[in-house]
C-alpha positions as CSV (number, residue, x, y, z in Angstrom):
1,M,91.8,169.9,95.4
2,L,92.3,166.7,97.5
3,M,88.7,165.9,97.9
4,H,85.7,165.4,95.6
5,C,83.0,167.4,97.5
6,H,79.6,166.3,96.2
7,T,77.8,169.4,97.3
8,Q,78.7,173.1,97.2
9,E,75.8,174.3,99.4
10,K,77.1,176.0,102.5
11,L,74.0,176.3,104.8
12,Y,71.8,173.2,104.6
13,P,72.2,169.4,105.0
14,T,73.1,167.5,101.9
15,Y,69.8,165.6,101.4
16,I,67.7,168.7,101.8
17,V,69.5,170.4,99.0
18,D,69.4,167.3,96.8
19,L,65.7,166.9,97.3
20,M,65.1,170.6,96.6
21,A,67.0,170.3,93.3
22,W,65.1,167.1,92.4
23,C,61.8,168.9,92.9
24,W,63.1,171.6,90.5
25,S,63.6,169.1,87.6
26,Q,62.6,170.8,84.3
27,V,60.6,167.7,83.1
28,S,57.7,167.1,85.4
29,R,57.8,163.3,85.3
30,D,61.4,163.5,86.6
31,R,60.2,165.2,89.8
32,P,59.6,163.1,93.0
33,T,56.1,162.1,94.0
34,M,54.6,163.1,97.3
35,E,55.0,159.6,98.6
36,Q,58.7,159.7,97.7
37,I,59.2,163.0,99.4
38,N,57.4,161.8,102.5
39,N,59.5,158.6,102.7
40,I,62.7,160.4,102.2
41,A,61.9,163.2,104.7
42,R,61.1,160.7,107.4
43,M,64.5,159.1,107.4
44,M,67.1,159.9,110.1
45,E,69.7,160.4,107.3
46,F,67.7,163.3,105.8
47,P,68.4,166.1,108.3
48,N,71.7,164.8,109.7
49,L,74.0,164.3,106.7
50,K,76.1,167.4,106.3
51,E,78.6,166.5,103.5
52,V,79.7,163.7,101.2
53,M,83.4,163.6,100.2
54,S,85.8,161.1,98.5
55,P,89.6,161.4,98.2
56,Q,90.8,161.9,94.6
57,D,93.4,159.2,94.8
58,N,90.9,156.6,96.4
59,E,93.6,155.1,98.6
60,K,92.7,152.8,101.5
61,I,92.0,154.4,104.9
62,S,94.1,152.5,107.4
63,C,93.2,154.4,110.6
64,A,91.8,157.7,111.8
65,C,91.9,159.9,114.9
66,A,90.6,163.3,116.1
67,P,92.7,165.5,118.3
68,P,91.0,167.1,121.3
69,V,89.5,170.6,120.9
70,L,91.4,173.1,123.1
71,M,89.1,176.0,122.9
72,S,88.5,176.1,126.6
73,S,92.0,177.3,127.2
74,V,91.8,180.1,124.6
75,T,91.8,183.7,125.8
76,D,91.8,187.0,124.0
77,S,95.5,187.1,123.9
78,D,95.4,183.8,122.0
79,S,93.1,185.0,119.3
80,E,95.8,185.2,116.6
81,D,96.3,181.4,117.2
82,L,92.7,180.3,116.7
83,G,93.8,178.0,113.9
84,A,95.5,175.8,116.5
85,I,92.2,174.7,117.9
86,Q,90.0,174.1,114.9
87,P,88.3,170.7,115.1
88,C,89.6,168.2,112.5
89,V,90.1,164.6,111.7
90,W,93.3,162.8,110.7
91,L,92.8,160.1,108.2
92,A,95.8,157.9,107.3
93,Q,96.0,156.4,103.8
94,S,98.1,153.6,102.5
95,R,99.2,152.7,99.0
96,E,100.9,149.4,98.0
97,E,103.5,149.5,95.3
98,P,104.0,145.8,94.3
99,E,106.6,146.5,91.6
100,Q,108.9,148.0,94.1
101,G,107.8,145.9,97.0
102,T,107.1,149.0,99.1
103,S,104.2,150.9,100.5
104,Q,103.6,154.6,100.7
105,A,101.6,156.4,103.4
106,S,100.0,159.8,103.6
107,V,97.7,161.7,106.0
108,I,94.7,163.8,105.2
109,V,93.8,166.4,107.8
110,L,90.2,167.6,107.3
111,N,88.8,170.6,109.1
112,V,85.2,169.6,109.9
113,D,84.0,173.0,111.1
114,R,84.0,174.6,107.7
115,S,81.6,175.4,104.8
116,P,80.7,172.2,102.9
117,G,82.5,172.0,99.6
118,D,85.5,174.1,100.9
119,G,88.3,171.9,99.6
120,S,90.9,174.4,100.8
121,A,90.3,173.3,104.4
122,C,91.8,169.9,103.6
123,I,95.6,169.3,103.9
124,K,97.5,166.2,102.8
125,F,101.1,165.3,103.5
126,N,103.2,162.2,103.0
127,V,104.8,160.3,105.8
128,S,107.9,158.0,105.6
129,G,108.4,154.7,107.4
130,G,105.8,152.5,105.9
131,N,102.0,152.5,106.5
132,V,100.3,154.1,109.5
133,G,98.8,151.4,111.6
134,C,97.4,153.5,114.5
135,M,97.3,157.1,115.7
136,C,97.0,158.7,119.1
137,A,96.5,162.4,120.1
138,V,99.1,163.4,122.7
139,G,98.4,167.0,123.8
140,D,98.8,169.2,120.8
141,T,100.7,166.5,118.9
142,M,99.7,163.4,117.0
143,W,101.7,160.1,117.3
144,L,101.7,157.8,114.3
145,G,102.5,154.2,114.7
146,M,104.4,153.1,111.6
147,S,104.8,149.6,110.0
148,S,108.5,150.1,110.1
149,G,108.5,149.8,113.9
150,A,108.7,153.5,114.6
151,I,106.6,156.3,116.1
152,A,106.5,159.6,114.2
153,T,105.4,162.7,116.0
154,Y,103.6,165.5,114.2
155,G,102.3,168.8,115.3
156,A,98.5,168.8,115.4
157,N,98.1,172.5,115.2
158,R,96.8,174.2,112.0
159,N,99.6,175.3,109.7
160,A,102.0,173.2,111.8
161,Y,101.3,169.7,110.4
162,R,105.0,168.8,110.3
163,E,107.3,166.2,111.9
164,L,108.5,167.8,115.2
165,C,111.3,165.4,115.9
166,P,113.1,162.4,114.4
167,V,111.1,159.2,114.5
168,F,111.4,157.1,117.6
169,T,112.4,153.6,116.6
170,L,111.1,150.9,118.9
171,P,113.7,148.3,119.9
172,R,113.4,145.0,118.1
173,C,112.4,141.8,119.9
174,L,114.4,138.7,118.9
175,G,115.3,140.5,115.7
176,K,111.7,141.2,114.8
177,I,110.4,144.6,114.0
178,Q,107.9,145.8,116.7
179,V,104.8,147.2,114.8
180,P,102.5,149.4,117.0
181,K,98.8,148.1,116.8
182,A,97.2,150.6,119.3
183,M,98.1,153.5,121.6
184,V,96.5,155.2,124.5
185,H,97.7,158.4,126.3
186,I,97.3,159.0,130.1
187,S,97.9,162.8,130.3
188,T,98.2,163.0,134.1
189,R,101.1,160.5,134.0
190,R,102.6,161.9,130.8
191,E,102.8,158.4,129.4
192,V,101.7,156.6,126.2
193,Y,101.0,152.9,126.2
194,V,101.8,151.2,123.0
195,A,100.4,147.7,122.1
196,I,102.9,145.6,120.2
197,D,102.3,141.9,119.6
198,H,102.3,140.2,123.0
199,R,103.4,143.2,125.0
200,I,102.7,146.9,125.7
201,I,105.5,149.4,125.9
202,V,105.2,152.4,128.2
203,I,106.8,155.6,126.7
204,A,107.2,158.8,128.7
205,E,106.4,162.0,126.9
206,D,107.2,165.7,127.5
207,H,104.8,168.2,126.0
208,G,103.8,165.7,123.3
209,I,107.4,164.7,122.4
210,V,109.1,161.4,123.4
211,K,111.1,162.2,126.4
212,E,114.8,162.5,125.8
213,N,116.8,159.4,126.9
214,V,113.6,157.7,127.8
215,M,113.7,154.4,129.7
216,L,111.1,152.1,128.2
217,K,108.9,149.9,130.5
218,Y,107.3,146.7,129.4
219,V,104.4,144.4,130.2
220,E,104.4,140.9,128.7
221,F,101.2,138.9,127.9
222,S,100.6,135.4,126.8
223,L,98.2,136.5,124.0
224,E,98.5,139.1,121.2
225,V,97.1,142.6,122.1
226,F,95.0,144.5,119.5
227,T,93.3,147.4,121.3
228,L,93.8,149.5,124.5
229,V,91.7,151.8,126.7
230,A,92.5,153.6,129.9
231,V,90.1,153.9,132.9
232,P,90.4,155.1,136.5
233,G,91.1,152.4,139.0
234,L,92.7,151.5,142.3
235,G,96.3,150.5,142.8
236,V,97.5,147.3,144.5
237,F,97.5,149.1,147.8
238,G,94.1,150.7,147.4
239,N,95.5,154.1,146.3
240,K,94.1,156.0,143.3
241,S,95.6,154.8,140.1
242,F,94.7,154.0,136.5
243,E,94.1,150.8,134.6
244,V,94.8,149.9,131.0
245,W,92.4,147.3,129.5
246,C,94.1,145.3,126.8
247,G,91.9,143.5,124.3
248,Q,93.6,140.3,123.1
249,A,93.2,137.3,120.9
250,E,90.7,134.5,121.8
251,G,88.2,137.0,123.3
252,H,90.4,137.8,126.4
253,I,91.0,141.1,128.2
254,D,93.9,141.6,130.6
255,V,93.8,144.6,133.0
256,V,97.1,146.3,133.8
257,D,97.7,148.5,136.9
258,V,99.7,151.4,135.6
259,M,101.4,152.2,139.0
260,S,102.9,148.8,139.4
261,L,102.7,147.7,135.7
262,T,101.4,144.3,136.9
263,I,98.5,142.3,135.3
264,K,95.6,142.0,137.7
265,K,94.5,138.5,138.6
266,V,91.1,138.6,136.9
267,D,90.1,136.5,133.9
268,L,87.9,138.6,131.6
269,N,86.6,136.6,128.6
270,H,83.8,137.3,126.2
271,H,83.0,133.6,126.1
272,N,82.9,130.8,128.7
273,T,84.1,128.3,126.1
274,L,87.8,127.8,125.5
275,D,87.6,127.5,121.7
276,C,87.0,131.2,121.0
277,V,89.1,132.3,118.0
278,A,87.7,135.9,117.7
279,K,89.9,138.8,118.8
280,V,88.8,141.8,120.8
281,S,88.9,144.3,118.0
282,R,87.8,147.5,119.9
283,L,87.5,148.8,123.4
284,V,85.9,152.2,124.0
285,T,85.0,154.3,127.0
286,Y,84.8,158.0,128.1
287,D,87.6,160.5,128.6
288,L,89.5,159.9,131.8
289,D,88.7,163.3,133.3
290,L,85.0,162.8,132.6
291,M,84.9,159.3,134.1
292,E,86.4,160.7,137.3
293,Q,84.1,163.7,137.4
294,M,80.9,161.8,136.8
295,D,81.9,158.5,138.4
296,L,81.5,156.6,135.2
297,Q,82.7,153.0,135.4
298,H,82.0,151.1,132.2
299,V,83.9,149.9,129.1
300,W,82.2,148.7,125.9
301,S,83.8,146.1,123.6
302,C,83.3,144.0,120.5
303,I,85.0,140.9,119.1
304,Q,85.7,140.2,115.5
305,P,84.1,138.4,113.9
306,G,80.9,138.8,115.9
307,P,77.6,140.8,116.0
308,I,77.5,141.5,119.8
309,I,78.4,144.6,121.8
310,Y,79.4,144.0,125.4
311,K,79.1,146.4,128.3
312,W,81.7,145.8,131.1
313,N,81.7,147.1,134.7
314,V,85.2,148.5,135.5
315,K,84.9,147.8,139.2
316,T,83.4,144.4,139.2
317,K,85.2,143.3,136.0
318,S,82.1,141.6,134.7
319,I,79.7,141.9,131.7
320,E,76.6,143.9,132.6
321,G,74.8,143.8,129.3
322,M,75.0,142.7,125.7
323,L,73.4,144.1,122.5
324,D,72.8,141.8,119.5
325,I,73.0,144.1,116.5
326,I,71.2,141.6,114.2
327,S,68.1,141.7,116.4
328,A,68.3,145.4,116.6
329,L,68.7,145.9,112.8
330,S,65.8,143.5,112.2
331,N,63.4,145.2,114.7
332,C,64.0,148.8,113.9
333,R,65.3,150.2,110.6
334,S,65.3,154.0,110.1
335,N,65.7,153.5,106.3
336,S,63.7,150.4,105.4
337,R,64.0,151.2,101.7
338,P,67.7,151.9,101.3
339,R,68.6,153.6,98.0
340,G,65.0,153.3,96.8
341,R,64.8,149.5,97.0
342,T,61.3,148.0,97.2
343,S,62.3,145.1,99.3
344,L,64.3,144.7,102.5
345,R,67.8,143.4,102.7
346,P,67.7,140.1,104.6
347,M,69.4,140.0,108.0
348,S,72.3,137.6,108.3
349,A,75.1,137.1,110.7
350,I,77.7,137.0,107.9
351,R,76.6,140.3,106.5
352,N,76.0,142.1,109.8
353,Q,79.2,141.9,111.8
354,V,80.5,144.7,114.0
355,S,83.1,146.5,111.9
356,S,83.8,149.6,114.1
357,L,82.8,151.1,117.4
358,A,82.9,154.6,118.9
359,L,81.5,156.3,122.1
360,Y,80.7,159.9,122.3
361,H,78.7,161.5,125.1
362,Q,75.3,159.9,125.4
363,Y,75.5,157.8,122.2
364,L,77.2,154.6,121.3
365,Y,78.0,154.3,117.6
366,I,78.2,150.8,116.1
367,G,79.5,150.4,112.5
368,V,78.1,147.3,110.7
369,S,79.7,145.4,107.8
370,S,76.5,145.9,105.8
371,G,77.2,149.6,105.7
372,S,74.8,150.8,108.4
373,I,75.4,152.5,111.8
374,L,73.4,151.5,114.8
375,I,73.2,154.2,117.4
376,A,72.4,153.0,120.9
377,D,72.1,154.3,124.5
378,P,75.4,153.2,126.0
379,H,73.9,152.6,129.5
380,T,70.7,150.7,128.6
381,L,72.0,149.4,125.3
382,N,68.6,150.3,123.8
383,P,68.8,151.1,120.1
384,L,68.0,154.7,119.2
385,S,68.5,155.1,115.5
386,I,69.8,153.3,112.4
387,I,71.3,155.1,109.4
388,N,72.5,153.7,106.1
389,C,75.7,155.4,105.0
390,H,78.1,153.1,103.0
391,E,77.8,150.2,100.6
392,G,80.5,148.3,102.2
393,P,81.6,147.9,105.9
394,V,81.8,151.1,108.0
395,C,85.5,150.9,108.7
396,H,85.9,154.0,110.9
397,I,83.7,156.2,113.0
398,I,85.3,159.3,114.4
399,P,83.4,161.6,116.8
400,I,84.7,165.2,116.7
401,A,83.8,167.9,119.2
402,I,83.2,171.3,117.5
403,E,83.7,172.9,120.9
404,P,84.8,171.7,124.3
405,W,82.1,169.6,125.9
406,V,80.4,169.9,129.2
407,P,78.1,166.9,130.0
408,S,74.6,167.7,129.0
409,T,71.4,165.7,129.7
410,M,73.6,162.7,130.3
411,Q,73.0,159.8,132.6
412,D,75.7,158.8,135.0
413,D,76.2,155.3,136.4
414,N,74.1,156.1,139.4
415,G,71.1,156.8,137.2
416,E,71.1,160.6,137.8
417,I,70.7,163.0,134.9
418,T,73.1,165.9,134.7
419,Q,71.6,169.0,132.9
420,V,74.2,171.3,131.5
421,E,74.6,173.4,128.3
422,H,74.7,171.5,125.0
423,D,77.7,171.3,122.7
424,R,78.2,170.8,119.0
425,A,79.7,167.7,117.5
426,V,79.9,165.9,114.2
427,I,80.6,162.2,113.3
428,V,82.8,161.3,110.4
429,T,82.4,157.8,108.9
430,A,84.8,156.3,106.4
431,G,84.1,153.3,104.2
432,R,83.7,152.1,100.6
433,G,80.7,153.3,98.7
434,F,78.0,155.8,99.5
435,N,74.4,154.5,100.1
436,D,72.5,157.5,98.6
437,L,69.1,157.9,100.2
438,I,67.8,159.8,97.1
439,G,69.9,158.4,94.2
440,G,68.3,154.9,94.4
441,Y,65.0,156.0,93.0
442,S,64.5,155.3,89.3
443,N,63.4,158.9,88.5
444,S,66.0,160.6,90.7
445,P,69.2,162.3,89.7
446,V,72.2,160.0,90.3
447,R,75.0,161.3,92.4
448,V,77.4,158.3,92.3
449,K,77.9,156.5,89.0
450,G,79.8,153.3,87.8
451,Q,83.1,152.7,89.6
452,E,82.5,155.6,91.9
453,R,80.3,153.3,93.9
454,L,83.3,151.3,95.0
455,E,85.5,154.3,96.1
456,W,86.3,155.4,99.6
457,Y,83.9,158.0,101.0
458,F,84.0,160.3,104.1
459,L,80.6,161.3,105.4
460,L,80.0,164.1,107.9
461,W,77.0,163.8,110.1
462,E,75.4,166.2,112.6
463,A,75.5,164.4,116.0
464,S,73.2,166.6,118.2
465,N,70.2,164.3,118.5
466,W,69.5,160.8,117.3
467,E,66.5,160.1,119.4
468,Q,63.8,160.7,116.7
469,G,62.2,157.2,116.6
470,Y,62.2,154.5,114.0
471,L,60.5,153.5,110.8
472,Q,59.3,150.1,111.6
473,V,57.9,147.5,109.2
474,Q,54.7,145.9,110.4
475,D,52.5,143.8,108.1
476,G,54.0,145.3,105.0
477,S,53.2,148.9,106.1
478,Y,55.6,151.6,107.3
479,K,55.1,153.2,110.7
480,D,57.0,155.8,112.7
481,D,57.3,154.9,116.4
482,H,59.5,155.5,119.4
483,L,61.0,152.7,121.3
484,D,59.3,151.7,124.5
485,T,62.1,151.9,127.1
486,G,60.6,148.9,128.8
487,D,61.2,146.7,125.7
488,E,64.7,145.5,126.0
489,T,66.5,144.3,122.9
490,E,66.8,140.5,123.0
491,Q,70.3,139.7,124.2
């Protein structure tokens, strides 16, 4: 078995089962008090944590990605191939071998729509070519950006996790290996944009495979590029086109028109000062088809180091809002007594940096270096919930659709609410340590012991509804409350 699954219960959330087992302790003094039960049951983590897992080899997770769910295209004639569309997450691991001066990489493919504790739904395979620095879903294939300066293409279908073609080696620049840092796919153009140092390379694809005899196209920048995102836009002649936003060093963002492959003459910077040394570590937005369908026109970003989330308008190329996560964490904590502590952790800028960022439907997920996740409304930037999940930084947040999504109760950029049927989705978080809601109490059973607290953990969360209010601290007492939408977070 590739994973340590910390629960075998198949029907109920992890914490509900743990609390039930705690209440059944044979010695009465080991059972929880009513106050402890009440405090635990009021936490957002209690009903939403589905499963706790840790890889047996405890290797570092370098990157993660979820392929799109293709159920909408399945017909009765396709029923024998249902395995091809099961929702899963790809997690790349890296292992350094100092004695040999080499590194080994592997990929874990975890089916998230399965019974908790079912280790058979987890597949692991080794990849050659160094460590995996980035991944990108391209149709029904997965592209892996390797530290050797190559792109490996694997089938993303169940029972077909194999290399589909020889690795595509990127040409060297001045004798230097070109290591991919980020990739984004524009399906309507059948192109993948790859960020490499001070440039992006455009690679044409055919059914998820690098096109034969492909002619590469380049865009050069003055600053190093770290992250990419694609949005709808207008070409140089006002025609319909796409833009690729490129997050760079020194807090800059360059915008590339994909039709002409030219950099638009706009200066997007997270700071007005010229001495910003932080890099733009993450850019997120919605799926391209959804943005066009609902006229969505925003991109969210974060810089590293930094505790601020920025909301950009795609049309005006300006910042429309900011969210200070330190203020949000200070004002509203869903778990004010993490792991049974009697005092609150102090808020500090050093401990509470943005470590990861993800956008899924009506929720913006912000991973914090202290191990928490702040969930906010992406349009108003109002905090909705806070959950404590890891002991160390939340390194990766991967939203995964269990079924194809149709927008439901979602606000578009014109302020209108679209009411359509709901979908199912989960969130996978990856980081070191597991911040156990129950295990921190002195009389509770301990799930994680000793060195296990420092291992890598994957947590599966139900992502249907996070708008349940907060547990706020006021005058030393704990009080449940919903945020007043008129109270904006101080920005």
